[in-house]
C-alpha positions as CSV (number, residue, x, y, z in Angstrom):
1,M,-4.2,23.2,2.5
2,R,-5.4,25.8,-0.1
3,T,-7.9,28.5,0.7
4,T,-10.3,30.5,-1.4
5,S,-13.4,32.6,-1.1
6,T,-16.7,31.4,-2.7
7,T,-20.2,32.6,-2.9
8,I,-21.2,30.3,-0.1
9,G,-18.3,31.0,2.3
10,Q,-14.6,30.8,2.9
11,M,-13.3,27.4,1.7
12,T,-10.2,25.4,2.7
13,Y,-9.4,22.4,0.6
14,P,-6.6,19.9,-0.1
15,D,-3.2,20.7,-1.7
16,E,-2.3,19.6,-5.2
17,I,-1.0,16.4,-3.7
18,C,-2.7,14.3,-1.0
19,F,-2.4,10.9,0.4
20,A,-5.4,8.6,0.3
21,F,-5.0,7.3,3.9
22,N,-4.4,10.7,5.5
23,P,-7.5,12.8,6.5
24,T,-8.5,14.9,3.4
25,Y,-10.7,17.8,4.5
26,V,-12.9,20.2,2.7
27,K,-13.9,23.0,5.1
28,I,-16.4,25.9,4.6
29,T,-16.9,28.6,7.1
30,S,-19.4,31.5,7.3
31,C,-21.8,29.3,5.3
32,Q,-25.5,30.4,5.3
33,L,-26.8,27.2,3.6
34,A,-28.4,24.4,5.4
35,S,-26.5,21.8,3.4
36,V,-23.7,21.5,0.8
37,M,-23.2,18.9,-1.9
38,L,-19.8,17.5,-2.9
39,R,-19.4,15.7,-6.2
40,I,-16.1,13.7,-6.2
41,T,-14.9,12.2,-9.4
42,S,-11.9,10.1,-10.4
43,T,-10.9,11.7,-13.7
44,G,-9.3,8.5,-15.0
45,D,-12.4,6.2,-15.2
46,G,-15.1,8.7,-14.5
47,A,-16.3,7.1,-11.2
48,T,-18.3,9.6,-9.2
49,Y,-19.7,9.8,-5.7
50,T,-22.1,12.6,-4.7
51,L,-22.5,13.3,-1.0
52,N,-24.7,15.7,0.9
53,Y,-23.4,17.3,4.1
54,A,-25.4,19.2,6.7
55,V,-24.0,22.6,7.8
56,F,-23.8,23.1,11.5
57,N,-23.3,26.5,13.1
58,H,-22.4,28.0,9.7
59,M,-19.5,25.6,9.2
60,L,-19.0,22.4,7.2
61,T,-16.1,20.0,7.7
62,A,-16.1,17.0,5.2
63,N,-13.4,14.3,5.2
64,I,-13.4,12.8,1.7
65,A,-10.5,10.4,2.3
66,R,-12.7,7.3,2.3
67,I,-14.2,8.2,-1.1
68,I,-10.7,8.7,-2.5
69,Q,-9.7,5.3,-1.3
70,L,-12.6,3.7,-3.1
71,F,-11.3,5.0,-6.4
72,F,-8.3,2.7,-6.2
73,D,-8.6,-0.8,-7.6
74,P,-7.2,-3.3,-5.0
75,Y,-6.7,-5.9,-7.7
76,N,-4.6,-3.6,-9.8
77,I,-3.0,-1.5,-7.1
78,V,0.6,-2.4,-8.1
79,D,0.2,-0.8,-11.5
80,K,-1.9,2.2,-10.5
81,R,-1.1,3.9,-7.2
82,C,-1.7,7.5,-8.1
83,L,-4.8,9.1,-9.6
84,D,-6.3,12.5,-10.3
85,V,-9.4,13.5,-8.3
86,Y,-11.8,16.4,-9.2
87,V,-14.1,17.8,-6.5
88,E,-17.0,20.1,-7.1
89,V,-18.7,22.0,-4.3
90,I,-22.4,22.4,-5.3
91,N,-25.1,24.7,-3.9
92,P,-28.1,22.3,-3.5
93,T,-30.6,25.0,-3.7
94,T,-29.6,26.0,-7.2
95,S,-27.8,22.7,-8.2
96,S,-25.0,24.7,-9.6
97,P,-21.2,24.3,-8.8
98,V,-19.7,27.1,-6.8
99,Q,-16.1,25.9,-6.7
100,G,-14.0,23.0,-8.1
101,F,-10.5,21.8,-7.6
102,H,-8.2,19.0,-8.6
103,T,-5.9,17.0,-6.3
104,T,-3.4,14.2,-7.1
105,A,-4.2,11.3,-4.7
106,I,-1.4,8.9,-3.8
107,W,-2.1,5.4,-2.4
108,G,-0.5,5.6,1.1
109,N,-0.1,8.0,4.0
110,I,2.6,10.2,5.4
111,A,3.5,11.3,9.0
112,P,4.6,14.8,10.1
113,G,8.2,15.4,9.5
114,E,8.6,12.7,6.8
115,T,10.0,13.5,3.4
116,F,8.2,12.3,0.3
117,N,10.1,11.6,-2.9
118,G,13.3,12.9,-1.5
119,P,17.0,12.0,-2.0
120,K,17.8,8.4,-0.9
121,T,20.3,5.6,-1.3
122,L,18.8,2.5,-2.9
123,R,20.2,-1.1,-2.9
124,W,20.2,-2.3,-6.5
125,F,19.9,-6.1,-6.9
126,D,20.9,-6.1,-10.5
127,N,20.3,-9.9,-11.0
128,W,16.6,-9.4,-10.2
129,P,13.7,-7.6,-11.8
130,Q,13.8,-4.3,-9.9
131,K,12.5,-0.8,-10.6
132,V,12.7,2.5,-8.9
133,S,9.6,4.5,-8.0
134,V,9.6,8.3,-8.3
135,F,7.0,11.0,-8.3
136,T,7.4,12.9,-11.5
137,G,5.1,14.6,-14.0
138,G,2.3,14.6,-11.5
139,T,2.2,10.8,-11.0
140,I,4.2,7.9,-9.6
141,Q,6.4,6.2,-12.2
142,D,8.2,2.9,-11.9
143,L,11.3,3.2,-13.9
144,V,13.7,0.4,-15.0
145,I,17.1,0.8,-13.4
146,T,20.0,1.0,-15.8
147,D,23.8,1.4,-15.3
148,D,23.6,5.1,-16.3
149,L,20.5,6.0,-14.3
150,L,21.1,8.9,-11.9
151,M,17.9,10.7,-11.3
152,A,17.2,14.2,-10.0
153,V,14.0,14.4,-8.0
154,S,12.1,17.2,-6.3
155,P,11.4,16.2,-2.7
156,F,8.5,17.5,-0.7
157,D,8.7,18.1,3.0
158,Y,5.5,17.3,5.0
159,T,5.1,19.8,7.8
160,F,2.7,20.1,10.8
161,D,0.5,22.6,9.0
162,F,-0.5,19.9,6.4
163,T,1.2,21.6,3.5
164,F,3.9,20.5,1.0
165,R,6.9,22.7,0.7
166,Q,9.2,22.5,-2.3
167,G,12.6,21.2,-1.2
168,V,16.1,21.2,-2.7
169,V,16.9,19.0,-5.7
170,G,18.2,15.6,-4.6
171,S,19.2,12.4,-6.2
172,I,19.0,8.6,-5.9
173,N,22.3,6.9,-5.2
174,F,22.5,3.2,-6.1
175,V,24.5,0.6,-4.3
176,H,25.1,-2.5,-6.4
177,D,24.3,-5.9,-5.0
178,K,25.1,-8.8,-7.3
179,S,23.6,-11.5,-4.9
180,K,21.8,-14.4,-6.7
181,D,20.5,-16.5,-3.9
182,G,17.5,-15.8,-1.6
183,L,13.9,-14.8,-1.8
184,F,13.1,-11.6,-3.7
185,L,10.1,-9.5,-2.4
186,R,8.5,-6.3,-3.6
187,W,5.9,-4.3,-1.6
188,I,4.2,-0.9,-1.6
189,D,5.5,1.3,1.2
190,R,3.5,3.9,3.1
191,H,4.3,6.6,0.5
192,G,2.9,4.5,-2.4
193,M,6.4,3.6,-3.7
194,L,7.5,0.1,-4.8
195,Q,10.3,-1.3,-2.6
196,Y,12.4,-4.4,-3.3
197,W,14.8,-6.6,-1.3
198,L,16.5,-9.9,-1.6
199,F,16.2,-11.7,1.7
200,D,18.1,-14.7,3.1
201,K,15.9,-17.7,3.8
202,G,15.4,-19.0,7.3
203,V,13.2,-21.7,8.8
204,R,10.2,-22.9,6.8
205,E,7.2,-24.2,8.7
206,V,4.2,-26.1,7.5
207,K,1.3,-26.4,10.0
208,N,-1.5,-28.7,9.0
209,N,-5.1,-28.0,10.0
210,R,-8.3,-30.1,9.6
211,G,-11.0,-29.0,7.2
212,G,-14.5,-30.2,6.3
213,S,-16.1,-33.1,8.1
214,E,-15.2,-36.6,9.3
215,L,-16.3,-39.2,6.8
216,T,-17.2,-42.7,8.0
217,M,-15.4,-45.4,6.0
218,N,-17.0,-48.7,5.0
219,Y,-14.1,-50.7,6.3
220,A,-13.9,-54.4,6.7
221,D,-10.9,-56.6,7.5
222,R,-9.8,-59.6,5.5
223,E,-12.1,-61.9,7.5
224,G,-15.1,-59.7,6.7
225,N,-15.4,-58.0,10.1
226,S,-16.9,-54.5,9.7
227,F,-15.7,-51.5,11.7
228,R,-18.0,-48.5,11.5
229,N,-15.8,-46.3,13.7
230,I,-13.1,-45.9,11.1
231,K,-13.1,-42.4,9.7
232,R,-11.2,-40.2,7.4
233,Q,-10.9,-36.4,7.5
234,Q,-12.5,-34.7,4.5
235,Y,-9.4,-32.6,3.8
236,F,-6.4,-31.0,5.4
237,F,-4.7,-27.8,4.5
238,G,-1.2,-26.6,5.3
239,E,-0.4,-23.2,6.6
240,V,3.1,-22.4,5.2
241,S,5.3,-19.7,6.8
242,Q,8.9,-18.7,5.9
243,E,11.4,-16.8,8.0
244,L,13.4,-14.1,6.2
245,C,16.3,-12.0,7.1
246,A,18.2,-9.0,5.7
247,P,21.6,-9.2,7.5
248,N,23.7,-6.2,8.5
249,V,21.5,-3.4,7.1
250,T,22.1,0.3,7.8
251,E,19.7,2.5,9.8
252,E,18.3,4.0,6.5
253,E,17.8,0.5,5.1
254,Y,16.2,-0.8,8.3
255,T,13.7,2.1,8.3
256,M,12.8,1.3,4.7
257,L,12.4,-2.4,5.4
258,E,10.1,-1.7,8.3
259,G,7.5,-0.5,5.8
260,I,6.9,-4.2,4.8
261,L,5.5,-4.9,8.2
262,T,2.4,-2.8,7.6
263,S,2.0,-3.2,3.8
264,P,-1.0,-5.2,2.6
265,V,0.6,-5.6,-0.9
266,I,3.6,-7.9,-0.8
267,D,4.7,-10.1,-3.7
268,L,7.2,-13.0,-3.9
269,Y,9.2,-13.4,-7.1
270,H,9.6,-16.8,-8.7
271,P,12.5,-17.0,-11.3
272,S,10.1,-18.4,-13.9
273,E,8.5,-16.8,-16.9
274,I,5.3,-18.7,-16.1
275,V,4.9,-17.9,-12.4
276,G,6.3,-14.4,-11.9
277,W,5.1,-12.4,-8.9
278,E,3.0,-14.3,-6.3
279,P,1.0,-12.5,-3.6
280,V,2.1,-13.3,0.0
281,R,1.1,-12.0,3.4
282,I,3.2,-10.7,6.3
283,A,2.9,-12.8,9.5
284,K,1.7,-11.1,12.6
285,G,4.5,-10.4,15.1
286,T,6.7,-7.9,16.8
287,I,10.2,-6.8,15.7
288,K,12.5,-5.2,18.1
289,R,15.0,-2.7,16.8
290,S,18.3,-2.1,18.6
291,T,20.7,0.9,18.5
292,D,23.5,-1.0,16.7
293,T,24.9,0.7,13.6
294,L,24.4,-2.5,11.5
295,Q,21.8,-5.1,12.5
296,D,19.7,-7.9,11.1
297,F,16.1,-7.3,10.0
298,K,14.1,-10.5,10.6
299,F,10.5,-11.2,10.0
300,E,8.2,-13.9,8.7
301,I,5.8,-14.2,5.7
302,E,2.9,-16.5,5.1
303,L,2.8,-18.3,1.8
304,P,-0.5,-19.4,0.1
305,N,-2.1,-22.4,1.9
306,V,-1.5,-25.9,0.6
307,N,-4.9,-27.7,-0.1
308,A,-4.2,-30.5,-2.6
309,Q,-7.0,-33.1,-2.0
310,S,-10.6,-33.1,-0.7
311,L,-12.8,-36.2,-0.3
């Protein structure tokens, strides 16, 4: 957190980098005003929210995380997972700004002790359309992997006092994987980075469910006898699920793969220029992790429902 003195009190505000799903506080102490106004703007598209906060016991604590989340476009989140936010603190009695600051907001969250954008080993499935996500130049960039790519990055360590601390320069080491068979997924991890993996296919299930109403059929047999209790179902839809497995992964890879279990943005790749990436969902379930050095990572995804006909 950054701290500064203003004409309305001592203010503590977010660092240059923040995560949209972590608490993002603006705090003002020793404030003599009855209320304070915050004007929060996404500098990319100019979207703005203006909020009024009451001051209690000369102190204001405002969590602006939900406003920051609203700036992201859920229908375009794969392409834009990082944005610049400008916050103005305004004295409502004079309608004039007393302090302003910028922060770079990342779609995701981070826990104490985790490293953001640090050195890592990445499995490179070079027969599939894979990129590598890095935080550079004040934003997240998804770069195409090439044979000569060896990238230096500046990691940030997230500590218990909610500050970023510049770490040592690290690198991304690539492990080649030339596998061609399986289901290729990408997802956004908790740090806003794109992750990729080629999974082995397991059991596929299709569970049918009734939809709509029962329709009475005007049925008569060959002798002209009518049966009014003959009915059809208006439609059925199939709930399709697919078991997937990443066999014999390391502890580092397993930790990375666990991020798919809580990601709302998961895409399945179809090797077709027409279809491309198709959104899928993670199936609800529990995964137990053992202490083995190498182990299988198994889970299940839900494919789009099949609903072909409706009477």
